[in-house]
C-alpha positions in Angstrom: -60.8 6.4 13.6 -59.4 5.9 17.1 -57.9 2.6 18.3 -60.8 2.3 20.8 -63.1 1.4 17.9 -61.2 -1.8 17.2 -61.3 -5.0 19.2 -60.3 -8.6 18.9 -63.3 -10.6 17.6 -64.0 -13.8 19.4 -66.7 -16.2 18.3 -67.5 -19.9 17.5 -67.2 -21.9 14.2 -69.0 -25.2 13.6 -67.0 -28.4 13.5 -67.8 -31.3 11.2 -67.0 -34.8 12.5 -65.4 -33.8 15.8 -66.0 -34.7 19.4 -67.6 -31.3 19.9 -69.9 -29.3 17.6 -68.1 -25.9 17.8 -64.6 -24.5 18.3 -63.7 -21.1 19.6 -61.9 -18.7 17.3 -60.5 -15.2 17.4 -59.1 -12.6 15.1 -55.3 -12.3 14.8 -55.5 -8.5 15.1 -58.2 -6.0 16.3 -61.0 -5.4 13.8 -63.3 -2.4 13.5 -66.3 -3.0 15.7 -68.6 -2.0 12.8 -67.5 -5.2 11.0 -68.3 -7.6 13.8 -71.8 -8.5 12.5 -70.6 -9.0 8.9 -67.6 -11.1 10.1 -69.9 -13.2 12.3 -72.2 -13.8 9.3 -69.3 -14.9 7.1 -68.0 -17.3 9.8 -71.5 -18.8 10.4 -71.2 -20.3 6.9 -67.9 -22.0 7.7 -67.5 -25.6 8.8 -64.1 -26.9 9.8 -63.0 -30.5 9.6 -61.1 -32.4 12.2 -58.3 -32.6 13.3 -57.7 -29.0 14.0 -55.0 -27.5 16.3 -54.9 -24.4 18.4 -53.4 -21.7 16.3 -54.5 -23.0 12.9 -55.9 -20.4 10.5 -59.7 -20.9 9.9 -60.2 -17.9 7.5 -57.5 -15.8 5.8 -58.1 -12.1 5.2 -61.7 -12.0 6.4 -63.7 -9.4 4.5 -60.5 -8.1 3.0 -59.4 -6.6 6.3 -56.0 -8.3 6.3 -57.0 -10.1 9.5 -56.9 -13.8 9.9 -59.3 -15.9 12.1 -57.4 -18.4 14.1 -58.5 -21.4 16.2 -58.1 -21.2 20.0 -58.7 -24.8 20.9 -57.6 -28.2 19.5 -60.2 -30.7 18.3 -59.5 -34.3 17.4 
């Protein structure tokens, strides 16, 4: 597998009880592009509570890839 088949995953996760409904997140390391859809499905089932800070871990070791999903915006 070449490095070109991996990219940083960026998506949104729903927020419960915040000023906004969704918060942007990204993967801590590049993930195989073939896993993007499965990762998105897993993240679609997650709600995060407030407050949440930029850099907080939303999901550890997503799909047993060793990659964490981290928040890229703070929500109060």
